[in-house]
C-alpha positions in Angstrom: -20.3 -4.7 185.5 -16.8 -3.8 185.8 -15.4 -0.2 185.3 -12.1 0.8 185.3 -9.2 2.5 183.7 -9.1 -0.3 181.2 -12.6 -0.1 180.1 -12.6 3.5 179.6 -9.5 3.0 177.4 -11.4 0.6 175.3 -14.6 3.0 175.2 -12.5 5.8 174.3 -10.8 3.9 171.7 -14.6 2.7 169.8 -15.6 6.2 170.2 -14.3 8.3 167.5 -15.7 11.7 164.9 -16.0 11.4 161.3 -16.5 14.4 158.9 -20.0 12.3 157.1 -23.5 13.6 158.3 -25.5 10.9 160.3 -27.5 9.7 157.1 -23.9 9.6 155.7 -22.1 7.4 157.9 -25.4 4.9 158.1 -25.0 3.9 154.4 -20.9 3.6 155.1 -21.7 1.4 158.0 -24.4 -0.7 156.0 -22.7 -1.3 152.9 -19.2 -2.4 154.8 -21.7 -4.6 157.1 -24.3 -5.8 155.2 -23.0 -5.7 152.3 -19.2 -6.5 152.7 -17.5 -9.1 153.6 -18.8 -9.8 157.2 -22.6 -10.4 155.8 -24.1 -9.2 158.7 -28.1 -8.0 159.1 -29.3 -4.7 160.5 -31.7 -6.1 162.8 -33.0 -2.4 164.3 -32.2 1.1 164.1 -34.3 3.7 166.3 -33.1 7.8 166.4 -34.5 10.7 167.4 -34.1 14.3 166.6 -33.7 17.1 168.3 -36.0 20.1 169.1 -32.4 22.4 169.4 -31.0 20.6 166.5 -28.8 17.4 166.4 -29.6 14.2 166.9 -29.1 10.3 167.4 -28.9 6.8 165.5 -28.5 3.6 167.2 -28.2 0.5 164.6 -28.0 -3.0 165.7 -26.4 -5.5 163.8 -26.2 -9.0 163.8 -24.3 -11.9 162.3 -25.0 -15.7 163.0 -22.5 -18.4 162.2 -24.6 -21.4 161.9 -22.3 -24.3 161.8 -20.6 -23.2 164.6 -23.6 -22.2 166.9 -22.0 -19.0 167.3 -23.7 -14.7 166.9 -22.3 -12.0 166.9 -23.7 -8.6 167.9 -22.8 -5.2 167.0 -24.5 -2.1 168.2 -23.6 1.6 166.8 -24.3 4.8 168.3 -24.1 7.7 165.5 -24.9 11.2 167.1 -23.9 15.3 166.2 -24.8 16.9 169.1 -21.2 18.5 169.0 -21.8 19.9 165.7 -19.8 16.9 163.9 -20.5 13.4 163.9 -19.5 11.0 166.7 -19.3 7.4 166.4 -19.3 5.1 169.1 -19.8 1.0 168.4 -19.6 -2.0 170.5 -19.8 -5.7 169.7 -20.5 -9.2 171.3 -20.9 -12.5 170.9 -21.4 -15.8 172.0 -22.3 -19.5 171.2 -24.2 -22.4 172.7 -23.4 -24.6 175.2 -21.0 -24.5 178.1 -18.1 -22.3 176.3 -19.6 -18.9 175.0 -16.1 -17.5 173.5 -15.6 -15.2 170.2 -11.8 -16.0 169.7 -11.9 -12.3 169.1 -14.6 -11.9 166.2 -16.4 -8.8 168.4 -13.2 -6.9 168.2 -13.0 -7.9 164.5 -16.9 -6.7 163.7 -16.3 -3.1 165.3 -13.2 -3.2 163.1 -15.4 -3.4 159.8 -17.0 -0.4 161.0 -13.6 1.7 162.0 -12.2 0.8 159.1 -14.9 1.5 156.3 -15.3 4.9 158.8 -11.7 5.6 158.4 -11.0 7.9 155.3 -13.4 10.5 157.1 -12.0 10.1 160.6 -11.3 13.4 162.3 
């Protein structure tokens, strides 16, 4: 896996804080991804509370484009270890056959989360 300034900038761009609790942020994300125009499906969720307070949740979503043979995944990590809810999202895509490009759809999938949480971004 490559690492460098461009990759670090992208990671920072996809990490932000919101003024919602983890559970409220999850509800907003679910409404945007599952119930919104993306019509993705949450395929997994995992979370833990820490003994000293705070916790995290990892959400995994998937979107299939059956006619094109493509799929997108979106992973959202929420934590409140710093006393406020941090959101980090990353998406990827692929298809069948020799050419496995997502043509920018992965960035669009991540943008759904950023747009949905924009009113609470701090």
